[in-house]
C-alpha positions as CSV (number, residue, x, y, z in Angstrom):
1,M,-0.1,-13.3,7.3
2,L,3.0,-12.0,7.6
3,G,3.8,-12.0,4.1
4,A,0.7,-10.0,3.2
5,L,1.8,-7.7,5.9
6,I,5.0,-6.4,4.5
7,F,3.2,-6.2,1.2
8,A,0.5,-3.8,2.5
9,V,3.4,-1.8,4.0
10,T,5.9,-2.0,1.2
11,M,2.6,-0.7,-0.8
12,F,2.2,1.9,1.5
13,V,5.7,3.2,1.7
14,G,6.0,3.0,-2.3
15,W,2.8,4.7,-3.0
16,T,3.8,7.4,-0.6
17,I,7.2,7.9,-2.2
18,F,5.8,8.0,-5.7
19,D,3.2,10.5,-4.8
20,L,6.2,12.5,-2.7
21,V,8.1,12.7,-6.0
22,K,5.2,13.6,-8.0
23,H,3.8,16.6,-6.3
24,K,7.0,17.5,-4.1
25,K,5.1,17.9,-1.1
26,I,3.0,15.0,1.7
27,M,-0.9,15.7,1.4
28,K,-3.7,14.2,3.4
29,E,-5.6,12.9,0.1
30,N,-2.0,11.0,-1.1
31,V,-1.9,9.5,2.2
32,I,-5.2,7.9,2.5
33,S,-5.3,7.1,-1.4
34,G,-1.8,5.0,-0.3
35,L,-3.2,3.4,2.8
36,V,-6.1,2.1,0.7
37,A,-4.2,0.8,-1.8
38,A,-2.1,-0.6,0.4
39,V,-5.0,-2.1,2.2
40,T,-6.7,-3.7,-0.4
41,A,-3.2,-4.8,-1.8
42,G,-3.1,-6.8,1.4
43,I,-6.3,-8.0,1.9
44,A,-5.6,-9.3,-2.2
45,W,-2.2,-10.7,-1.5
46,Y,-3.7,-12.9,1.9
47,I,-6.1,-14.2,-0.5
48,L,-4.3,-15.1,-3.1
49,F,-2.1,-17.3,-0.4
50,V,-5.1,-19.0,1.0
51,I,-6.7,-20.3,-2.2
52,F,-3.0,-21.3,-3.8
């Protein structure tokens, strides 16, 4: 469970930094899309952890 949480936080930070570099400013839409991507990635990581 902790691994999935760390992965989700890392995804969010990486996604936000990528958008910051790409657009040169932080936009609300980019933060929300990073949050959605992070939650999705965390859930997928946890499901894979449970299966395997």
